[in-house]
C-alpha positions as CSV (number, residue, x, y, z in Angstrom):
1,M,-0.4,0.2,-0.2
2,R,1.4,3.8,-1.0
3,I,0.9,5.9,1.5
4,D,2.0,9.7,0.7
5,A,1.9,11.7,4.2
6,V,2.6,10.0,7.7
7,I,0.9,12.1,10.9
8,V,2.2,11.7,14.2
9,G,-0.5,12.9,16.7
10,A,-4.2,13.1,16.4
11,R,-5.3,16.1,18.0
12,C,-6.4,19.3,16.9
13,A,-3.3,20.2,14.3
14,G,-2.9,16.2,13.7
15,A,-6.4,15.5,12.7
16,A,-7.1,18.9,10.8
17,T,-3.4,18.0,8.7
18,A,-4.5,14.3,8.1
19,L,-8.7,15.6,7.1
20,L,-6.9,18.4,4.6
21,L,-4.3,15.8,2.9
22,A,-6.9,12.9,2.6
23,R,-9.6,15.4,0.8
24,A,-7.1,16.5,-1.3
25,G,-6.3,12.6,-2.7
26,A,-3.6,11.8,-0.6
27,R,-3.4,8.5,1.3
28,V,-2.3,9.2,5.1
29,L,-1.7,7.4,7.5
30,L,-2.4,9.0,11.0
31,V,-0.8,7.8,14.4
32,D,-2.1,8.3,18.0
33,R,-0.8,6.8,20.9
34,G,-4.1,6.6,22.4
35,V,-6.4,3.8,21.6
36,Y,-9.1,4.7,18.5
37,G,-11.9,6.0,19.6
38,S,-10.7,7.2,23.0
39,D,-11.4,10.1,24.8
40,T,-8.5,12.6,26.5
41,M,-8.9,15.4,29.1
42,S,-8.2,18.7,27.8
43,T,-9.1,21.7,28.4
44,H,-9.0,23.6,25.3
45,A,-11.7,25.8,24.1
46,L,-11.7,26.5,20.5
47,M,-11.7,30.1,19.5
48,R,-13.7,32.3,16.8
49,G,-11.2,30.9,14.1
50,A,-11.4,27.6,14.7
51,I,-14.9,27.5,14.8
52,L,-15.0,29.1,11.5
53,Q,-12.6,26.5,10.3
54,L,-14.4,23.4,11.4
55,H,-18.2,24.9,9.7
56,R,-16.0,25.3,6.3
57,W,-15.0,21.8,6.7
58,G,-18.3,20.6,7.4
59,V,-17.7,18.9,10.6
60,L,-18.9,21.7,13.2
61,P,-22.7,20.4,12.7
62,T,-21.7,17.1,13.7
63,I,-19.9,18.4,17.1
64,V,-22.9,20.1,17.7
65,A,-25.1,17.2,17.3
66,A,-23.2,15.3,19.6
67,G,-24.6,18.0,22.2
68,T,-21.4,19.6,22.7
69,P,-22.5,23.3,24.7
70,P,-22.3,26.1,23.0
71,V,-20.1,28.9,25.1
72,H,-21.4,32.2,25.0
73,S,-19.2,33.9,27.2
74,T,-15.8,33.2,28.9
75,T,-15.3,34.5,32.4
76,F,-11.3,35.8,33.6
77,S,-10.9,35.3,37.3
78,Y,-8.4,37.7,38.5
79,S,-7.0,38.1,42.1
80,E,-9.5,40.4,43.5
81,Q,-12.6,40.3,40.0
82,D,-13.7,38.3,37.9
83,I,-14.6,39.9,34.6
84,T,-17.5,37.7,32.1
85,V,-17.3,38.5,28.8
86,P,-20.0,37.9,26.2
87,I,-19.1,36.0,23.0
88,E,-20.3,38.4,20.6
89,P,-22.3,36.7,17.4
90,R,-19.4,37.7,14.3
91,F,-18.8,36.0,11.0
92,G,-21.4,33.9,11.3
93,V,-20.3,32.3,14.9
94,N,-22.3,33.0,17.7
95,A,-20.9,31.1,19.9
96,L,-17.7,29.0,20.3
97,Y,-17.1,25.0,21.4
98,A,-14.8,22.9,23.3
99,P,-15.4,19.5,22.0
100,R,-14.8,16.3,23.2
101,R,-12.2,14.1,21.3
102,R,-15.0,11.3,20.8
103,A,-17.7,14.0,19.5
104,S,-15.5,15.2,16.6
105,R,-13.4,12.5,15.1
106,S,-17.2,10.9,14.0
107,S,-17.7,12.4,10.6
108,L,-14.4,13.0,9.1
């Protein structure tokens, strides 16, 4: 079997790279030390630019359908106060998301 690219690491950057290469016709081998379908703890939330990319790639509807809750505001905690900032709708994005690994892999 011929392989055009080997991607090591199937998290955000590796999965996105493999997706784009495969959609362009490359034969891609994606290697990750985690067991297929396993979840991983992460505290990341995707910012507006990442949500726009997920929408362009056709992946965002699956993330939303998987029950990923929308993030409509974020709170910054400082030593003496908390400041909550609303996520204002812009560029067609009205919420941010922090998808679990198992929710985002199903329709790629």
